[in-house]
N, C-alpha and C positions, 0 to 999 in steps of 0.2 A: 504494500500500500504506500509506503514511503517513496518508492520509485515512481509510482503513479503521480503522487503529489509533486515530485521534483520535475517530472515530465510536463505536467500542466503548468507549473511555474515557469519553466523554460519556454514553453510555447507562448505564454502570455507576455513574457519579456521580449521575445522576438517580435511579436505582434506590435507591441508599443514602440519598440526600437525602430522598426521600419517606417513608422509614422512621424518620427521626430523631424523637426526642421533642422537644417544644418547649423543655424545660428539663432540665438534668441531674438536678434534684430529682425528676423523674418516674421515675428509675431506682431502684426501691424493692425490688429483689430481696434475698434473704437474704444474710447475711454469713458464715454457718457452716452446716455440715451437708451432707447428700447432696442433689443435684439430679438429677432425671431429665429429660433433654431429649426433647421430642417428635420423632417421626420426620421431620417436615418441616424440622427444624433439623439433627439428627444422624442421617443415614440410614445411616451406616456407622461402625464403630469404637465406642468407648465412648459410652454414652448416659447412664450414671449416673456423676456426677463428684462428688468430695468437695471442697467449698470450703475445707476446712481443710488440704488438701495443695496446696502452691504450684504444682506443675506441672499438676495437674488444674484448679485455679482458673484458671490462665492459658489452658489449653486450652478451658475452658468459655467464657471471655470472647472468645477468638479466634473460636470457632465461632458464638456467638450474634451477634457483631458482623457476621460475614460472611453468615450465613444467616437470622437472625431478622427477623421483621416488627416493626413498632412495638410491638405489645402484648407480644411476646416480649422485646424489649429492656427494657421497663419491668418485666416480671415476673421475668426471670432476672438482670438486671444490677443492681448496687448502685452508686450514685453514688460513695461513699467508696472502694470497692474499685477502681472504674474509674480514679479519680484516682490511687490508689496504684500501680496496674499500668501506667498509660499510658506512663511513661518507657521501659519495656521493650516493652510491648504494641504501641506505635505502629511499632516496627521489625519486628514479626512478622505484622502484618496487611497486607492488600493496599493498594496506593497509593490506590485510589479510596475505600476505607473511611476510611483515615487522613485524606486530604485533606478529605473531606466533614465528618467529625467535628471536625477542627481549624478548619475555616472556620466551622462553626456555633457552636463553643464554643472561642473563642480561648484561654481559660485552659488548655486541654489542650496547647497548643504548648509544646515544651521551651524 
């Protein structure tokens, strides 16, 4: 069973790694206003989120990090906001997502 869990973790890491932007500067999403997430990212719950409301901003970042493809990450996430949210966000996202992002961008590590 341990080998199965290791395999699943490896697959998840590979999945998230292939979606990464090459640089955080590629994250050029908006800093304010309403964002409507497409169905392939947010298939249930809120799809329109307000970046000016802290809880909705955090929710949008959690969802996009977990479900978004590379183009989605660059379109919906903003480098400065990601850096601002990361100290809390890294505790709210899945381990595979956190590990992949912190390995690729060591400046994110707390």
